[in-house]
C-alpha positions as CSV (number, residue, x, y, z in Angstrom):
1,M,25.0,-1.7,9.8
2,T,29.0,-2.0,8.4
3,A,29.6,0.0,4.8
4,A,29.7,-3.7,3.1
5,G,26.3,-3.6,4.1
6,L,25.1,-0.7,1.9
7,P,24.7,-0.4,-1.5
8,M,26.8,1.2,-4.2
9,E,24.7,4.0,-5.5
10,I,25.0,4.4,-8.8
11,R,22.4,6.4,-10.8
12,A,20.3,5.5,-13.7
13,E,18.7,7.7,-16.7
14,G,15.4,8.7,-16.4
15,L,14.7,7.8,-12.9
16,P,12.8,10.2,-10.1
17,T,15.2,11.9,-7.5
18,R,13.2,11.0,-4.8
19,V,10.2,8.2,-4.1
20,R,7.4,8.6,-1.5
21,I,7.4,5.2,0.0
22,H,3.7,4.2,1.3
23,E,3.9,2.3,4.2
24,V,0.9,-0.6,4.6
25,G,2.6,-3.5,6.9
26,A,0.3,-1.9,9.9
27,R,-3.1,-2.2,8.1
28,D,-2.3,-4.2,4.9
29,G,-0.2,-6.3,6.4
30,L,-1.2,-7.4,9.8
31,Q,-5.1,-7.5,8.4
32,N,-4.1,-11.0,7.2
33,E,-2.8,-12.7,10.3
34,Q,-4.6,-15.6,11.8
35,T,-4.5,-14.4,15.2
36,V,-4.9,-10.7,16.3
37,V,-2.2,-8.6,17.0
38,P,-2.3,-7.0,20.5
39,T,-3.2,-3.1,20.1
40,E,0.1,-1.8,22.0
41,V,2.7,-3.7,19.6
42,K,0.7,-2.4,17.2
43,A,1.0,1.0,17.9
44,E,5.0,0.1,18.7
45,F,5.2,-1.2,15.2
46,I,3.5,2.3,13.7
47,H,6.1,4.7,15.6
48,R,8.8,2.5,15.0
49,L,8.2,2.5,11.9
50,A,7.4,6.2,11.4
51,D,11.1,6.9,13.7
52,A,12.6,5.1,10.3
53,G,11.5,7.7,8.6
54,L,8.7,6.6,6.5
55,P,6.6,9.6,5.3
56,T,3.4,7.9,5.5
57,V,2.3,4.9,7.8
58,E,-0.9,3.3,7.3
59,A,-2.3,3.0,10.3
60,T,-5.8,1.0,10.3
61,S,-9.1,0.5,8.7
62,F,-12.7,1.5,10.1
63,V,-14.3,-1.7,8.7
64,H,-17.2,-3.3,10.1
65,P,-14.8,-6.0,13.0
66,K,-17.2,-8.9,11.4
67,W,-15.3,-8.7,8.1
68,V,-11.7,-7.7,9.3
69,P,-11.6,-8.9,13.1
70,Q,-7.6,-8.1,13.2
71,L,-8.6,-4.4,13.1
72,A,-11.0,-4.2,15.2
73,D,-9.1,-2.0,17.5
74,A,-9.3,0.9,15.0
75,E,-10.7,3.3,18.1
76,R,-8.4,2.1,20.3
77,L,-5.3,2.0,18.2
78,F,-5.8,5.8,16.8
79,P,-5.4,7.5,20.1
80,L,-2.4,5.9,20.8
81,L,-1.3,7.6,17.9
82,G,-1.7,11.0,18.9
83,D,1.8,12.2,19.1
84,L,2.4,11.4,15.3
85,D,1.0,14.0,13.0
86,P,-2.4,12.6,11.9
87,H,-1.6,13.4,8.1
88,R,1.3,10.5,8.2
89,L,-1.2,8.2,9.4
90,P,-3.7,6.9,6.2
91,V,-6.8,4.6,7.3
92,L,-8.9,2.7,5.3
93,V,-12.7,3.6,5.2
94,P,-15.2,1.2,3.2
95,N,-18.3,3.3,3.4
96,E,-19.9,6.7,5.4
97,R,-20.4,4.6,8.5
98,G,-16.3,4.4,8.4
99,L,-15.4,7.7,7.9
100,D,-17.8,9.1,10.3
101,R,-15.6,7.1,13.1
102,A,-11.8,8.3,11.1
103,L,-13.3,12.0,11.3
104,A,-14.4,11.5,14.9
105,L,-10.7,10.3,15.7
106,G,-9.2,13.1,13.5
107,A,-8.0,10.9,10.5
108,R,-6.8,13.4,8.0
109,R,-5.9,10.9,5.0
110,I,-8.5,8.5,3.7
111,A,-8.4,5.6,1.2
112,V,-11.4,3.4,-0.3
113,F,-10.8,0.1,-1.6
114,A,-12.4,-0.4,-5.4
115,S,-11.9,-3.1,-7.9
116,A,-11.0,-3.0,-11.7
117,T,-13.0,-6.9,-11.5
118,E,-16.5,-7.7,-10.9
119,S,-15.6,-10.8,-9.4
120,F,-13.0,-9.2,-6.6
121,A,-15.9,-6.4,-6.0
122,K,-18.1,-9.0,-5.7
123,A,-16.1,-11.2,-3.2
124,N,-14.6,-7.9,-1.4
125,L,-17.6,-5.5,-1.3
126,N,-20.6,-7.7,-2.5
127,R,-21.4,-4.8,-5.0
128,T,-20.6,-4.4,-8.8
129,V,-18.2,-2.3,-9.6
130,D,-20.7,0.6,-10.4
131,E,-22.2,-0.5,-7.3
132,A,-18.9,0.4,-5.3
133,L,-18.2,3.2,-7.0
134,A,-21.7,4.6,-5.9
135,M,-21.4,3.5,-3.1
136,F,-17.8,5.5,-2.5
137,A,-18.9,8.8,-4.0
138,P,-20.8,10.3,-0.8
139,V,-17.6,9.5,1.3
140,V,-15.2,10.8,-1.3
141,A,-17.1,14.3,-1.4
142,R,-17.7,14.3,2.3
143,A,-14.0,13.8,3.0
144,K,-13.4,16.6,0.5
145,D,-15.6,18.7,2.3
146,A,-13.4,18.1,5.2
147,K,-10.4,18.9,3.4
148,V,-8.8,15.4,4.3
149,H,-7.2,13.6,1.7
150,V,-8.4,10.9,-0.8
151,R,-6.6,7.4,-1.9
152,G,-8.8,5.6,-4.1
153,Y,-6.7,1.7,-4.3
154,L,-7.7,-0.2,-7.5
155,S,-7.4,-4.3,-6.6
156,M,-6.6,-6.2,-9.6
157,C,-4.8,-4.1,-12.1
158,F,-3.2,-6.6,-13.9
159,G,-4.6,-9.9,-13.5
160,D,-7.8,-11.4,-11.3
161,P,-7.8,-15.0,-10.0
162,W,-11.4,-15.6,-11.5
163,E,-11.5,-13.8,-14.8
164,G,-7.9,-14.2,-15.8
165,P,-5.9,-10.8,-17.4
166,V,-7.6,-8.0,-17.1
167,P,-8.0,-5.8,-20.0
168,L,-6.3,-2.6,-20.2
169,A,-9.3,-0.5,-20.7
170,Q,-11.1,-2.0,-18.3
171,T,-8.5,-1.0,-15.8
172,V,-8.0,2.8,-17.2
173,R,-11.9,3.1,-17.3
174,V,-12.7,2.4,-13.0
175,C,-9.2,4.9,-12.2
176,R,-11.0,7.6,-14.2
177,E,-14.0,7.3,-12.6
178,L,-12.2,7.3,-9.1
179,L,-10.5,10.5,-10.0
180,E,-13.9,12.0,-11.3
181,L,-15.0,10.9,-7.8
182,G,-12.6,13.5,-6.5
183,C,-9.6,10.9,-5.4
184,D,-6.2,12.9,-5.1
185,E,-4.2,10.1,-5.7
186,L,-4.5,6.3,-7.2
187,S,-2.9,3.1,-5.9
188,L,-2.8,0.5,-9.0
189,G,-3.1,-2.7,-7.2
190,D,-1.2,-5.7,-8.5
191,T,-3.3,-7.7,-5.8
192,I,-2.1,-11.3,-7.3
193,G,1.0,-10.3,-8.4
194,V,0.8,-11.5,-12.4
195,A,2.1,-8.1,-13.6
196,T,5.3,-8.0,-15.5
197,P,7.3,-4.7,-16.7
198,G,5.7,-4.7,-20.1
199,H,2.5,-5.0,-18.6
200,V,2.8,-2.0,-16.1
201,Q,4.6,0.5,-18.9
202,H,1.6,-0.3,-21.1
203,L,-0.9,0.0,-18.6
204,L,0.4,3.5,-17.3
205,A,0.8,4.4,-21.1
206,S,-3.0,3.6,-21.4
207,L,-3.6,6.0,-18.3
208,N,-1.9,8.9,-19.6
209,E,-3.4,8.6,-22.8
210,A,-6.7,9.2,-20.9
211,G,-6.0,11.7,-19.3
212,V,-4.5,10.2,-15.7
213,P,-0.8,11.6,-15.4
214,S,1.7,9.4,-13.3
215,S,1.9,12.0,-10.6
216,R,-1.4,11.1,-9.6
217,L,-0.4,7.4,-9.5
218,G,1.2,4.9,-7.1
219,V,2.0,1.6,-7.3
220,H,1.4,-1.5,-4.9
221,F,2.7,-4.7,-6.1
222,H,2.9,-8.3,-4.9
223,D,5.6,-10.2,-5.1
224,T,3.9,-13.8,-5.5
225,Y,6.2,-14.4,-9.3
226,G,9.3,-12.7,-7.7
227,Q,8.1,-9.5,-9.9
228,A,8.0,-6.7,-7.6
229,L,11.2,-4.6,-7.6
230,A,11.4,-5.4,-11.9
231,N,7.6,-4.4,-11.8
232,T,8.4,-1.2,-9.4
233,L,11.4,-0.3,-11.6
234,A,9.3,-0.3,-14.8
235,A,6.7,2.1,-13.1
236,L,9.6,4.5,-11.5
237,Q,11.0,4.4,-15.1
238,H,7.5,5.9,-16.4
239,G,7.3,8.8,-13.6
240,V,5.9,7.1,-10.8
241,T,7.2,8.5,-7.7
242,T,4.8,6.6,-4.8
243,V,5.5,2.8,-4.4
244,D,3.4,1.4,-1.8
245,A,5.2,-1.3,0.5
246,S,4.9,-3.4,3.2
247,A,7.7,-4.0,6.4
248,G,9.0,-7.2,6.0
249,G,6.9,-8.3,3.6
250,L,3.6,-8.8,5.6
251,G,0.4,-9.4,3.9
252,G,-1.4,-10.5,0.8
253,C,-5.4,-10.0,0.5
254,P,-7.7,-12.2,2.6
255,Y,-10.2,-12.2,-0.6
256,A,-7.7,-13.7,-3.0
257,K,-6.3,-16.9,-1.8
258,S,-3.8,-16.7,-4.6
259,A,-2.1,-13.2,-3.2
260,T,0.9,-13.8,-1.4
261,G,3.0,-11.0,0.5
262,N,3.3,-7.2,-0.6
263,L,6.8,-5.8,-1.7
264,A,9.2,-5.9,1.3
265,T,9.8,-2.1,2.3
266,E,13.4,-3.3,3.2
267,D,13.8,-4.7,-0.3
268,L,12.7,-1.8,-2.2
269,V,14.8,0.9,-0.1
270,W,17.9,-1.3,-0.7
271,M,17.1,-0.9,-4.5
272,L,16.0,2.6,-4.4
273,H,19.0,3.8,-2.4
274,G,21.7,1.5,-4.7
275,L,20.0,3.9,-7.5
276,G,20.7,7.2,-5.6
277,I,16.9,7.7,-4.9
278,E,16.0,10.0,-1.8
279,T,13.4,8.0,0.6
280,G,14.5,9.6,3.7
281,V,13.9,6.0,5.5
282,D,16.9,4.8,7.6
283,L,17.6,1.1,6.3
284,D,18.7,0.5,9.9
285,R,16.3,1.8,11.7
286,L,13.7,-0.3,9.6
287,V,15.6,-3.7,9.3
288,A,15.4,-3.6,13.1
289,T,11.5,-2.8,13.0
290,S,11.0,-5.7,10.9
291,V,12.9,-8.2,13.1
292,W,11.5,-7.1,16.2
293,M,8.0,-7.3,14.6
294,A,8.7,-10.8,13.1
295,E,9.8,-11.7,16.4
296,A,6.6,-10.5,18.1
297,L,4.6,-12.6,15.0
298,G,6.8,-15.4,15.8
299,R,7.6,-16.1,12.3
300,P,10.7,-15.1,10.0
301,S,10.7,-12.4,7.4
302,P,10.4,-13.4,3.9
303,S,12.3,-10.0,3.0
304,R,15.6,-11.0,1.5
305,T,17.3,-7.3,2.5
306,L,16.2,-8.0,5.9
307,R,17.7,-11.3,6.4
308,A,20.8,-10.4,4.8
309,L,21.5,-7.3,6.8
310,S,20.2,-8.6,10.3
311,H,22.4,-11.6,9.8
312,K,25.5,-9.4,9.3
313,E,28.1,-9.0,12.3
């Protein structure tokens, strides 16, 4: 990449000096593929992402193969990552059986997946919100007993395709309950991409007022309406320092048809580096990795930054 392919660094007031990017492409991205990506390709993808400097690369999901067949190879994939620090490789677990499978392979970071709305809880977990939280309680407790880091994903924090805009108090309640279960951090999901910066700021302020500090929060924005970067900046201005993103913009949500791709990691890194915010990510290597994966999948990436940089001579 030439100097012309790098953003000018100009810091803005009130922003963090460093952001941790939580890479979800290998799990959240690939789980939405129509065809199953070979295990060896997934392993190489994860290794390339780690080599690009991404501090956490979500590796896979220990759900029943019936529900997410694209990730049915978790037991075969995770051992192929044995040369990487397992603290860098979060995995999703839906229940105690999933936790057993993850712990047996040496996983040290797990995530549970809750919903702020009843409709999505029913569609995704076939349970009410409270029933899902009850299911997660022993999972989180056992993980903490094993000294495993626990992330709580919360979907539909801003809007739901069946219920419409989600009341702030509703999202705050479920966030507080996840933390009370013992989650170390929460990821606030804009699953269908309807959030706008003001909404983001108000939700974060409401969470802070309810005793949930921004230091315990990450954000997970989808770019359905082109708002993901603007929403991310709003979250950074409010003190959030963990941002989920997907290499090449892979992913959506198999249970919400209106959910399009995740925020592209390349677009996020370009903005953060332009703001002088450290990420530890080598953008050249990241772009090369996403170009490689796009070729493996047989289609171009939606990431604007990737397209711009990969076409430079």
